[in-house]
C-alpha positions as CSV (number, residue, x, y, z in Angstrom):
1,X,127.6,129.5,-61.2
2,X,128.3,129.7,-57.4
3,X,125.5,129.3,-54.9
4,X,124.0,132.5,-53.5
5,X,124.9,133.5,-50.0
6,X,122.1,132.6,-47.7
7,X,121.0,135.2,-45.2
8,X,118.8,133.6,-42.5
9,X,117.1,135.4,-39.6
10,X,115.0,134.5,-36.6
11,X,112.5,136.9,-35.1
12,X,114.0,139.5,-32.7
13,X,113.3,138.7,-29.1
14,X,112.0,141.6,-27.1
15,X,114.5,143.0,-24.6
16,X,112.0,143.2,-21.8
17,X,112.1,139.7,-20.4
18,X,113.8,136.3,-20.4
19,X,113.9,133.8,-23.2
20,X,111.5,131.0,-22.6
21,X,110.9,127.5,-24.1
22,X,108.3,128.9,-26.5
23,X,110.8,131.3,-28.0
24,X,113.3,128.5,-28.2
25,X,111.1,126.6,-30.6
26,X,111.9,129.1,-33.4
27,X,115.6,129.6,-32.6
28,X,116.2,125.9,-32.4
29,X,114.4,125.4,-35.7
30,X,116.4,128.1,-37.4
31,X,119.7,127.0,-35.9
32,X,119.1,123.4,-37.1
33,X,118.5,124.7,-40.6
34,X,121.6,126.9,-40.6
35,X,123.9,124.2,-39.2
36,X,122.6,121.8,-41.8
37,X,123.3,124.3,-44.7
38,X,126.8,124.9,-43.3
39,X,127.4,121.2,-43.2
40,X,126.5,121.2,-46.9
41,X,129.2,123.8,-47.6
42,X,126.8,126.7,-48.1
43,X,127.8,130.2,-47.2
44,X,124.9,130.7,-44.7
45,X,124.8,133.7,-42.3
46,X,122.5,133.7,-39.3
47,X,121.5,137.2,-38.1
48,X,119.4,138.3,-35.2
49,X,119.2,141.1,-32.6
50,X,117.3,142.3,-29.6
51,X,114.1,144.3,-30.3
52,X,114.7,147.1,-27.8
53,X,112.2,150.0,-28.4
54,X,108.6,150.7,-27.3
55,X,106.4,151.5,-24.3
56,X,106.8,148.2,-22.3
57,X,110.5,148.9,-21.8
58,X,109.8,152.4,-20.7
59,X,107.3,151.1,-18.2
60,X,109.7,148.5,-16.8
61,X,112.5,151.0,-16.5
62,X,110.2,153.4,-14.5
63,X,109.1,150.6,-12.2
64,X,112.7,149.6,-11.6
65,X,113.9,153.1,-11.1
66,X,116.5,152.8,-13.9
67,X,116.9,153.7,-17.6
68,X,115.6,151.9,-20.7
69,X,119.2,151.6,-21.8
70,X,120.1,149.7,-18.6
71,X,117.1,147.4,-19.0
72,X,117.9,146.4,-22.6
73,X,121.6,145.9,-21.8
74,X,120.8,143.5,-19.0
75,X,118.5,141.4,-21.1
76,X,120.8,141.6,-24.0
77,X,123.6,139.9,-22.0
78,X,121.1,137.4,-20.6
79,X,119.7,136.5,-24.0
80,X,123.2,135.9,-25.4
81,X,124.0,133.6,-22.5
82,X,120.8,131.6,-22.9
83,X,121.1,131.2,-26.6
84,X,124.7,130.2,-26.3
85,X,123.9,127.5,-23.7
86,X,121.2,126.2,-26.0
87,X,123.8,125.9,-28.7
88,X,122.1,128.6,-30.9
89,X,125.0,129.8,-33.0
90,X,124.4,133.2,-34.6
91,X,126.9,134.8,-37.0
92,X,125.9,138.1,-35.5
93,X,123.6,139.1,-32.6
94,X,123.0,142.8,-32.4
95,X,120.5,145.4,-31.1
96,X,117.9,147.6,-32.7
97,X,119.1,150.4,-30.4
98,X,122.2,150.8,-32.5
99,X,123.7,153.5,-34.8
100,X,123.2,151.1,-37.7
101,X,119.6,150.7,-37.0
102,X,119.0,154.4,-36.6
103,X,120.7,155.2,-39.9
104,X,118.8,152.5,-41.7
105,X,115.4,153.4,-40.2
106,X,115.8,157.0,-41.2
107,X,116.9,155.9,-44.7
108,X,113.8,153.7,-45.2
109,X,111.5,156.5,-43.9
110,X,113.1,159.2,-46.1
111,X,113.0,157.0,-49.2
112,X,109.3,156.2,-48.6
113,X,108.6,159.8,-48.0
114,X,110.4,160.8,-51.2
115,X,108.3,158.3,-53.1
116,X,105.1,160.0,-51.8
117,X,104.2,157.0,-49.6
118,X,104.3,158.9,-46.3
119,X,101.3,161.1,-45.3
120,X,100.4,163.0,-42.2
121,X,97.0,163.6,-40.5
122,X,95.3,164.3,-37.2
123,X,94.3,161.4,-35.1
124,X,92.7,161.0,-31.7
125,X,94.9,159.6,-28.9
126,X,94.7,158.9,-25.2
127,X,96.1,161.8,-23.1
128,X,96.9,161.8,-19.4
129,X,96.2,165.2,-17.7
130,X,98.1,164.2,-14.6
131,X,101.3,163.2,-16.4
132,X,100.8,165.7,-19.2
133,X,101.6,163.3,-22.0
134,X,100.0,161.2,-24.8
135,X,99.9,157.6,-23.7
136,X,101.3,154.9,-25.8
137,X,99.0,151.8,-26.2
138,X,100.9,150.0,-23.4
139,X,100.5,152.9,-21.0
140,X,96.7,152.4,-21.0
141,X,95.2,149.6,-19.0
142,X,91.6,148.6,-18.6
143,X,89.0,145.8,-19.1
144,X,89.2,143.8,-22.4
145,X,86.2,144.7,-24.6
146,X,86.0,141.1,-25.8
147,X,86.4,138.7,-22.9
148,X,86.1,141.3,-20.1
149,X,89.4,140.3,-18.5
150,X,90.6,143.1,-16.2
151,X,93.9,144.9,-16.2
152,X,94.7,144.5,-19.9
153,X,96.9,146.6,-22.3
154,X,95.5,149.2,-24.6
155,X,96.2,147.2,-27.7
156,X,96.0,143.5,-26.9
157,X,94.4,141.3,-24.3
158,X,96.7,138.7,-22.7
159,X,93.8,136.6,-21.6
160,X,92.0,136.1,-24.9
161,X,94.5,137.4,-27.5
162,X,92.2,140.0,-29.0
163,X,93.6,143.1,-30.7
164,X,91.8,146.4,-30.4
165,X,92.2,150.2,-30.2
166,X,92.8,151.9,-26.8
167,X,89.5,153.7,-27.3
168,X,87.7,150.4,-27.1
169,X,89.0,149.5,-23.6
170,X,86.3,149.5,-20.8
171,X,87.2,151.7,-17.8
172,X,90.6,152.8,-19.2
173,X,93.2,154.3,-16.9
174,X,96.8,155.5,-17.1
175,X,99.2,152.8,-16.1
176,X,101.4,155.3,-14.3
177,X,99.0,157.4,-12.2
178,X,95.7,155.5,-12.5
179,X,93.8,158.5,-13.8
180,X,91.3,157.9,-16.6
181,X,92.7,159.3,-19.9
182,X,91.0,161.9,-22.1
183,X,91.0,162.1,-25.9
184,X,93.1,164.6,-27.7
185,X,94.1,165.2,-31.3
186,X,97.7,164.9,-32.4
187,X,99.5,164.7,-35.8
188,X,100.8,161.2,-36.9
189,X,102.7,159.8,-39.8
190,X,101.2,157.1,-42.0
191,X,102.7,154.7,-44.5
192,X,100.5,154.1,-47.6
193,X,101.0,150.4,-47.9
194,X,98.6,150.1,-50.8
195,X,101.1,152.0,-53.0
196,X,103.0,148.7,-53.1
197,X,100.1,146.3,-53.7
198,X,101.5,145.0,-57.1
199,X,104.8,144.1,-55.3
200,X,102.9,142.4,-52.5
201,X,100.7,140.4,-54.9
202,X,103.7,139.3,-56.9
203,X,105.4,138.2,-53.7
204,X,102.4,136.2,-52.8
205,X,102.2,134.5,-56.2
206,X,105.7,133.0,-55.8
207,X,106.8,130.2,-53.4
208,X,108.0,132.4,-50.6
209,X,105.1,131.5,-48.3
210,X,103.4,128.3,-47.1
211,X,99.9,127.9,-48.7
212,X,98.2,128.3,-45.3
213,X,99.9,131.7,-44.9
214,X,98.9,132.7,-48.4
215,X,95.3,131.9,-47.6
216,X,95.5,134.1,-44.5
217,X,97.0,137.0,-46.3
218,X,94.6,136.8,-49.2
219,X,91.8,137.6,-46.8
220,X,93.5,140.7,-45.7
221,X,94.2,141.8,-49.3
222,X,90.5,141.4,-50.2
223,X,89.6,143.7,-47.3
224,X,91.9,146.4,-48.7
225,X,95.2,147.7,-47.3
226,X,94.8,150.5,-44.8
227,X,97.4,153.2,-44.1
228,X,99.7,152.1,-41.3
229,X,100.4,154.5,-38.4
230,X,104.2,154.5,-38.1
231,X,104.6,157.3,-35.4
232,X,104.2,157.7,-31.7
233,X,104.2,160.8,-29.5
234,X,106.9,161.4,-26.9
235,X,107.9,160.5,-24.3
236,X,108.8,157.2,-26.1
237,X,111.9,155.0,-26.1
238,X,112.9,154.8,-29.8
239,X,114.3,156.9,-32.7
240,X,113.0,160.4,-33.4
241,X,111.5,160.9,-36.8
242,X,113.8,163.2,-38.9
243,X,112.8,166.8,-38.6
244,X,110.6,166.2,-35.6
245,X,111.1,167.2,-31.9
246,X,108.8,164.9,-30.1
247,X,107.6,162.2,-32.5
248,X,109.2,158.8,-32.8
249,X,109.1,155.8,-35.1
250,X,106.6,153.2,-34.0
251,X,108.6,150.1,-32.8
252,X,107.2,147.9,-35.6
253,X,108.9,150.2,-38.2
254,X,112.4,150.0,-36.8
255,X,112.2,146.5,-35.3
256,X,112.3,144.4,-38.6
257,X,115.0,146.8,-40.0
258,X,117.0,145.3,-37.1
259,X,117.6,142.3,-39.4
260,X,119.3,144.5,-41.9
261,X,121.2,146.5,-39.3
262,X,122.6,143.2,-37.8
263,X,123.7,142.2,-41.3
264,X,125.3,145.7,-41.7
265,X,127.1,145.4,-38.3
266,X,128.5,142.0,-39.4
267,X,129.5,143.3,-42.8
268,X,131.3,146.3,-41.4
269,X,133.2,144.1,-38.9
270,X,134.2,141.6,-41.7
271,X,135.1,143.9,-44.5
272,X,132.0,143.0,-46.5
273,X,129.3,145.1,-48.2
274,X,125.7,145.2,-47.1
275,X,124.7,145.6,-50.7
276,X,125.8,142.0,-51.3
277,X,123.5,140.8,-48.5
278,X,120.4,143.0,-48.8
279,X,120.2,144.8,-52.1
280,X,119.6,143.6,-55.7
281,X,118.4,140.1,-54.6
282,X,122.1,139.0,-54.6
283,X,121.6,136.9,-51.5
284,X,118.9,134.4,-50.7
285,X,117.0,135.8,-47.7
286,X,115.0,133.6,-45.3
287,X,113.0,134.7,-42.3
288,X,111.8,132.3,-39.6
289,X,108.9,133.7,-37.6
290,X,105.9,132.7,-35.5
291,X,102.4,132.8,-36.9
292,X,101.5,135.7,-34.6
293,X,103.8,138.2,-36.5
294,X,103.2,137.0,-40.1
295,X,100.9,140.1,-40.6
296,X,103.8,142.5,-40.0
297,X,106.4,140.4,-41.9
298,X,104.3,140.3,-45.1
299,X,101.7,143.1,-45.5
300,X,104.0,145.8,-44.1
301,X,107.6,144.5,-44.4
302,X,107.4,143.7,-48.2
303,X,106.1,147.2,-49.1
304,X,108.7,148.8,-46.8
305,X,111.6,146.9,-48.4
306,X,110.3,147.5,-51.9
307,X,109.8,151.2,-51.4
308,X,113.2,151.6,-49.8
309,X,115.1,149.6,-52.4
310,X,116.1,146.6,-50.3
311,X,115.8,143.0,-51.3
312,X,112.7,141.2,-50.2
313,X,112.8,137.8,-48.6
314,X,112.9,134.7,-50.8
315,X,111.2,132.7,-48.0
316,X,109.2,133.5,-44.9
317,X,108.9,130.3,-42.9
318,X,106.0,130.5,-40.4
319,X,105.7,128.1,-37.4
320,X,103.0,127.6,-34.8
321,X,103.0,128.2,-31.1
322,X,104.3,125.9,-28.4
323,X,101.8,124.3,-26.0
324,X,102.8,122.3,-22.9
325,X,100.9,119.2,-22.0
326,X,98.2,120.1,-24.5
327,X,97.6,123.6,-23.1
328,X,98.8,127.2,-23.5
329,X,101.9,127.9,-21.6
330,X,100.9,129.1,-18.1
331,X,102.7,130.7,-15.2
332,X,100.0,129.5,-12.8
333,X,100.6,125.9,-13.9
334,X,104.4,126.1,-14.0
335,X,104.6,125.6,-17.7
336,X,105.7,129.1,-18.7
337,X,109.3,127.8,-18.5
338,X,112.3,130.1,-18.9
339,X,115.3,128.8,-20.9
340,X,117.6,129.1,-17.8
341,X,115.2,127.1,-15.6
342,X,115.3,124.3,-18.2
343,X,119.1,124.5,-18.4
344,X,119.4,124.2,-14.6
345,X,117.8,120.8,-14.7
346,X,118.3,119.2,-18.1
347,X,120.7,118.9,-21.0
348,X,119.7,121.5,-23.8
349,X,120.2,118.8,-26.5
350,X,117.2,116.9,-25.1
351,X,114.9,119.8,-25.9
352,X,116.6,120.4,-29.3
353,X,116.1,116.7,-30.1
354,X,112.5,116.7,-29.0
355,X,111.5,119.8,-30.9
356,X,113.2,118.5,-34.1
357,X,111.3,115.2,-33.8
358,X,108.0,117.1,-34.0
359,X,108.8,120.1,-36.3
360,X,107.2,120.3,-39.7
361,X,107.1,123.0,-42.3
362,X,103.7,124.2,-41.0
363,X,102.2,126.8,-38.8
364,X,100.5,124.0,-36.7
365,X,101.2,124.3,-33.0
366,X,103.7,121.9,-31.4
367,X,103.0,120.3,-28.1
368,X,105.6,119.6,-25.5
369,X,104.2,116.7,-23.5
370,X,106.6,115.9,-20.7
371,X,105.7,112.3,-20.6
372,X,106.3,112.0,-24.3
373,X,109.5,114.0,-24.0
374,X,110.9,111.7,-21.4
375,X,109.8,108.6,-23.4
376,X,111.2,109.8,-26.7
377,X,114.5,111.1,-25.4
378,X,115.2,107.8,-23.5
379,X,113.8,105.5,-26.2
380,X,115.4,107.1,-29.2
381,X,118.3,109.3,-28.3
382,X,119.6,107.2,-25.4
383,X,118.5,103.6,-26.1
384,X,118.7,103.5,-29.8
385,X,121.5,106.0,-30.7
386,X,123.9,106.5,-27.8
387,X,123.6,102.8,-26.8
388,X,124.6,101.8,-30.3
389,X,127.8,103.7,-29.9
390,X,128.3,102.2,-26.5
391,X,127.8,98.6,-27.5
392,X,130.1,98.8,-30.4
393,X,132.9,101.2,-29.4
394,X,133.3,99.7,-25.9
395,X,133.8,96.2,-27.2
396,X,136.3,97.4,-29.8
397,X,138.2,99.1,-26.9
398,X,138.1,96.1,-24.6
399,X,139.5,93.5,-27.1
400,X,143.2,94.4,-27.1
401,X,143.7,92.2,-30.2
402,X,141.6,94.6,-32.2
403,X,143.8,97.6,-31.3
404,X,140.8,99.9,-31.6
405,X,141.1,99.5,-35.4
406,X,138.1,99.4,-37.8
407,X,138.4,97.0,-40.7
408,X,136.7,96.3,-44.0
409,X,132.9,95.8,-44.3
410,X,131.4,92.6,-45.6
411,X,128.1,90.8,-46.1
412,X,125.2,92.0,-43.9
413,X,127.4,94.7,-42.3
414,X,128.3,96.1,-45.7
415,X,124.6,96.2,-46.8
416,X,123.6,97.9,-43.5
417,X,126.1,100.7,-44.1
418,X,125.3,101.0,-47.8
419,X,121.6,101.4,-46.9
420,X,122.4,104.0,-44.2
421,X,124.5,105.9,-46.7
422,X,121.7,105.8,-49.3
423,X,119.3,107.5,-46.9
424,X,121.6,110.6,-46.8
425,X,119.9,112.3,-49.7
426,X,116.4,111.6,-48.5
427,X,117.3,113.0,-45.1
428,X,118.9,116.0,-46.7
429,X,115.7,116.7,-48.6
430,X,113.8,116.6,-45.3
431,X,116.2,119.2,-43.8
432,X,115.9,121.4,-46.8
433,X,112.1,121.2,-46.7
434,X,112.1,122.0,-42.9
435,X,110.5,118.6,-42.3
436,X,112.7,117.8,-39.4
437,X,110.3,115.2,-37.9
438,X,110.5,113.2,-41.1
439,X,114.3,113.4,-41.1
440,X,114.5,112.0,-37.6
441,X,112.1,109.2,-38.5
442,X,114.4,108.2,-41.3
443,X,117.4,108.4,-39.0
444,X,115.7,106.3,-36.3
445,X,115.0,103.7,-39.0
446,X,118.8,103.4,-39.5
447,X,119.3,103.1,-35.7
448,X,116.7,100.3,-35.6
449,X,118.3,98.4,-38.4
450,X,121.8,98.8,-36.9
451,X,120.6,97.6,-33.5
452,X,118.9,94.6,-35.0
453,X,122.1,93.8,-36.9
454,X,124.2,93.9,-33.7
455,X,121.6,91.8,-31.8
456,X,121.8,89.1,-34.5
457,X,125.6,89.2,-35.0
458,X,126.3,89.1,-31.2
459,X,129.8,90.6,-31.4
460,X,130.3,90.0,-27.7
461,X,130.3,86.2,-28.4
462,X,133.0,86.5,-31.1
463,X,136.1,86.8,-28.8
464,X,137.6,83.7,-30.4
465,X,137.3,85.1,-33.9
466,X,138.7,88.6,-33.6
467,X,138.6,89.4,-37.3
468,X,134.9,88.5,-37.6
469,X,134.3,90.5,-34.5
470,X,136.2,93.5,-36.0
471,X,134.0,93.1,-39.2
472,X,130.8,93.2,-37.2
473,X,131.9,96.1,-35.0
474,X,133.2,98.1,-38.0
475,X,129.7,97.9,-39.5
476,X,128.1,98.9,-36.2
477,X,130.5,101.8,-35.7
478,X,130.0,103.0,-39.3
479,X,126.2,103.0,-38.9
480,X,126.5,104.9,-35.6
481,X,128.8,107.4,-37.2
482,X,126.3,108.0,-40.0
483,X,123.5,108.5,-37.5
484,X,125.6,111.0,-35.5
485,X,126.4,112.8,-38.8
486,X,122.7,113.0,-39.8
487,X,121.8,114.3,-36.3
488,X,124.7,116.8,-36.1
489,X,122.5,119.9,-37.0
490,X,120.1,118.9,-34.2
491,X,122.5,117.8,-31.4
492,X,125.9,119.3,-32.3
493,X,127.5,118.6,-28.9
494,X,126.6,114.9,-29.2
495,X,128.2,114.9,-32.7
496,X,131.3,116.6,-31.4
497,X,131.8,114.0,-28.7
498,X,131.3,111.3,-31.3
499,X,134.0,112.9,-33.5
500,X,136.4,112.9,-30.6
501,X,135.5,109.3,-29.6
502,X,136.0,108.1,-33.2
503,X,139.1,110.2,-33.7
504,X,137.7,111.8,-36.9
505,X,137.6,115.3,-38.3
506,X,134.5,117.4,-37.8
507,X,131.8,115.8,-40.0
508,X,130.5,117.4,-43.1
509,X,127.5,116.2,-45.1
510,X,129.5,114.7,-47.9
511,X,131.1,112.3,-45.4
512,X,127.9,110.2,-45.6
513,X,129.1,108.9,-49.0
514,X,132.1,107.1,-47.6
515,X,132.7,104.4,-45.0
516,X,135.2,104.6,-42.2
517,X,137.6,101.7,-42.7
518,X,141.2,100.9,-41.7
519,X,140.9,103.6,-39.1
520,X,142.0,103.7,-35.4
521,X,139.3,105.1,-33.1
522,X,139.6,106.6,-29.6
523,X,138.2,105.6,-26.3
524,X,134.6,105.2,-25.5
525,X,132.9,108.3,-24.0
526,X,129.4,108.4,-22.5
527,X,127.3,110.4,-25.0
528,X,123.9,110.9,-23.4
529,X,122.1,110.5,-20.1
530,X,118.6,109.2,-19.5
531,X,116.0,111.8,-18.3
532,X,113.2,111.1,-15.9
533,X,109.9,112.7,-14.9
534,X,111.4,113.9,-11.6
535,X,113.6,116.4,-13.5
536,X,110.6,117.6,-15.5
537,X,108.7,118.0,-12.2
538,X,111.6,120.0,-10.7
539,X,111.4,122.4,-13.7
540,X,107.7,122.9,-13.2
541,X,108.3,123.4,-9.4
542,X,111.1,125.9,-10.0
543,X,108.8,127.9,-12.5
544,X,106.0,128.0,-10.0
545,X,108.4,129.2,-7.3
546,X,109.8,131.9,-9.5
547,X,106.2,133.1,-10.4
548,X,105.2,133.2,-6.7
549,X,108.3,135.1,-5.8
550,X,107.6,137.7,-8.5
551,X,103.9,137.9,-7.3
552,X,102.7,137.3,-10.9
553,X,99.1,136.3,-11.6
554,X,97.3,135.1,-14.7
555,X,94.6,137.3,-16.1
556,X,91.2,135.6,-16.3
557,X,88.1,136.5,-18.1
558,X,85.3,137.8,-15.9
559,X,81.7,138.8,-16.6
560,X,80.1,138.7,-20.1
561,X,79.1,135.4,-21.5
562,X,79.5,132.2,-19.4
563,X,82.9,130.7,-19.6
564,X,81.4,127.5,-20.9
565,X,80.1,129.3,-24.0
566,X,83.5,130.7,-24.9
567,X,86.7,129.0,-26.0
568,X,90.2,130.5,-26.2
569,X,91.6,131.3,-29.6
570,X,94.4,128.8,-28.9
571,X,91.8,126.1,-28.3
572,X,90.2,126.7,-31.7
573,X,93.7,126.9,-33.4
574,X,94.3,123.3,-32.3
575,X,91.5,122.1,-34.5
576,X,93.1,121.3,-37.9
577,X,90.6,121.9,-40.7
578,X,91.8,120.8,-44.1
579,X,90.5,120.1,-47.6
580,X,90.0,116.4,-48.6
581,X,89.1,114.7,-51.9
582,X,86.5,112.0,-51.8
583,X,87.8,108.9,-53.6
584,X,85.1,106.3,-52.8
585,X,81.8,106.2,-50.9
586,X,79.4,103.4,-49.8
587,X,76.4,103.1,-47.5
588,X,77.0,101.7,-44.1
589,X,74.9,98.6,-43.5
590,X,72.1,99.0,-41.0
591,X,72.6,102.7,-40.7
592,X,70.3,105.0,-42.6
593,X,72.3,108.2,-42.0
594,X,75.9,107.0,-42.5
595,X,78.2,106.9,-45.5
596,X,81.7,105.4,-45.4
597,X,84.0,107.7,-47.3
598,X,87.5,107.0,-48.4
599,X,89.2,110.4,-48.7
600,X,92.7,111.6,-49.7
601,X,94.3,114.3,-47.6
602,X,97.6,115.6,-49.1
603,X,98.5,112.1,-50.4
604,X,97.3,110.2,-47.4
605,X,94.2,107.9,-47.6
606,X,91.7,107.9,-44.7
607,X,88.3,106.5,-43.9
608,X,85.7,108.9,-42.5
609,X,82.2,107.8,-41.5
610,X,79.8,110.8,-42.1
611,X,76.2,111.2,-41.1
612,X,75.1,112.7,-44.5
613,X,73.3,109.8,-46.2
614,X,69.9,111.6,-45.8
615,X,71.2,114.4,-48.0
616,X,73.8,112.8,-50.3
617,X,73.9,109.4,-52.0
618,X,77.1,107.3,-52.2
619,X,77.1,107.9,-55.9
620,X,77.2,111.7,-55.5
621,X,80.3,111.8,-53.3
622,X,83.3,110.6,-55.3
623,X,85.3,113.5,-56.8
624,X,83.9,116.1,-54.3
625,X,86.3,118.4,-52.4
626,X,85.2,118.7,-48.8
627,X,86.5,120.1,-45.5
628,X,87.3,117.7,-42.7
629,X,88.7,117.8,-39.1
630,X,92.1,116.1,-39.7
631,X,93.4,115.8,-36.1
632,X,90.3,114.3,-34.5
633,X,91.0,111.2,-32.5
634,X,89.8,108.0,-34.3
635,X,86.4,106.7,-33.2
636,X,84.4,103.5,-34.2
637,X,81.0,104.0,-35.7
638,X,79.0,100.8,-36.6
639,X,82.3,98.8,-36.3
640,X,84.2,101.1,-38.7
641,X,87.0,103.3,-37.4
642,X,86.4,106.9,-38.5
643,X,89.6,108.9,-38.9
644,X,88.2,112.4,-39.0
645,X,85.0,114.4,-39.3
646,X,83.4,115.9,-42.3
647,X,81.9,119.5,-42.0
648,X,78.4,120.3,-43.2
649,X,75.8,122.9,-42.5
650,X,72.4,121.8,-41.1
651,X,69.5,124.1,-41.8
652,X,67.1,121.8,-39.9
653,X,65.9,119.9,-43.0
654,X,69.0,119.0,-45.1
655,X,72.7,119.0,-44.8
656,X,75.0,121.0,-47.1
657,X,78.6,120.2,-47.4
658,X,81.2,122.8,-46.5
659,X,83.5,123.1,-49.5
660,X,85.8,125.7,-51.1
661,X,84.3,127.9,-53.8
662,X,86.8,126.8,-56.5
663,X,88.8,123.7,-57.2
664,X,91.4,123.3,-54.4
665,X,94.0,120.6,-53.9
666,X,93.6,118.2,-50.9
667,X,95.5,118.8,-47.7
668,X,95.1,122.6,-47.7
669,X,94.7,124.1,-44.3
670,X,91.4,126.1,-43.8
671,X,92.2,129.4,-42.0
């Protein structure tokens, strides 16, 4: 039976601003996966589109004295250029402001309405007497009710990340005229999400989601599914609801339908049927999204698709946020870096490589440390990989007796290449599992072994024995070719230059099973350049200059509790709390309060020193499931290195361990 077609999507970028390096984390992750699948011979289609509707685009158009259509077209072209220059290769990149999306949004709405899942009722909304209009959430500004940051949107605070209703804002005002809004009733449409609770529960029982995402969604399900407001009053930039004069679909209704409309646009252009891609579960559908939108892509999206008769996704892969130098991206610190700014100063493949080296199938945040970035790119991509190609191909080119020809493999060289070939399936498993960091570790292991082989064999000293030199260089070149093949999904331009240099056809995954012998290669070509901190500094400087020119400022919390008492959500999100199984326990000598625990976290053994001996004996601990801080820096206690921290509740007299209510595997993220 032939493999299913794979339909892969990345979240739709909003057509109200430029692509930045935080966005790129997702598109690079998705592109690597798609390129890998295509190398395996899979029919894999990568669809995306610009998310083009909603109040922010209306506001921008008014400020610029232009139309929303002009704004979204400008950013559409900019997004396409930036993605292309970062080697993101979509099969189709479309727009939610399209005939296909209008048709499909109306189809979804009408099918849900026909099923009795759409209701109407009166709601209270913000009204501006000056502008004579109901104000969308983003047209209301005020003080955040949580952190007291000034000049925040009516639905979300950019300073602390809190979500709330416009009615909760302190000192609200209309963003256009500055007048305080009043409250008025209006009729809105609602989607009864709870009608599709069985479908949602079945979806969550399968393997479509990471465990940490399931845990998050379970909490929402326990609280009950509320009706979802899917309409907005005009003026609004979006699609009118069928049969209405001045009511529009809320952007979050038609935005995810943009995945399907992009697929339809591609299908229509290529003589294919949308039904084969998005109905009847005929194709395998995978969404790649950030953890900030998992709520919409599960609790709402699955019921919408089910009610409208479309296929639901087989996988929803959720990743974390990007931090820079350990902190949230910041315009004031020059770390809110646009894609184009990075491209102006560095090779895009350096960022692709760095992200891949740190990506896991997890919603943990990924940190871009510029010092680590410079070190890793130079030490691995340049010194280990590119240099291996240089020190083998260039010698083969220089010795005219060798005629640029690879020969047979023998002895240690043959073993080196055989071992590199054998790693192919393990590396493939890592790519399939979205464990790109693990894949690159395996690949760097091959590079290390190949460089050690060349160091020991010293082909530059074998001028007087050309056939022995050919033998050594053939092994080195073959190892290098395999490394370039395994890295091709990550750094495709590097791989293309390698293919040209070695005079070989475009590499596919199956090529890792055969050696390149009795083959004439081409001339050496420089494959990668070193990077330095000066280039990183220039990127930060350019970002600061652009922010200053635009007159942008960072919102900051004011008033309320002292700043020292509060932490940002992103600070808390960096603390990784996971379940752990206690394997062994013993008292720490000369320490009344300490137990030395050996725990297992998802297959990894660690030692944790915990101050719980007054409440628990060493004999009580083995077999318990506990919660620990997994990513705490190691610290020595009584001469023992503690590799984490155990959580317990202190009531002033005794300690009680924090533990899950039911039996839970180790390594599960607490959320």
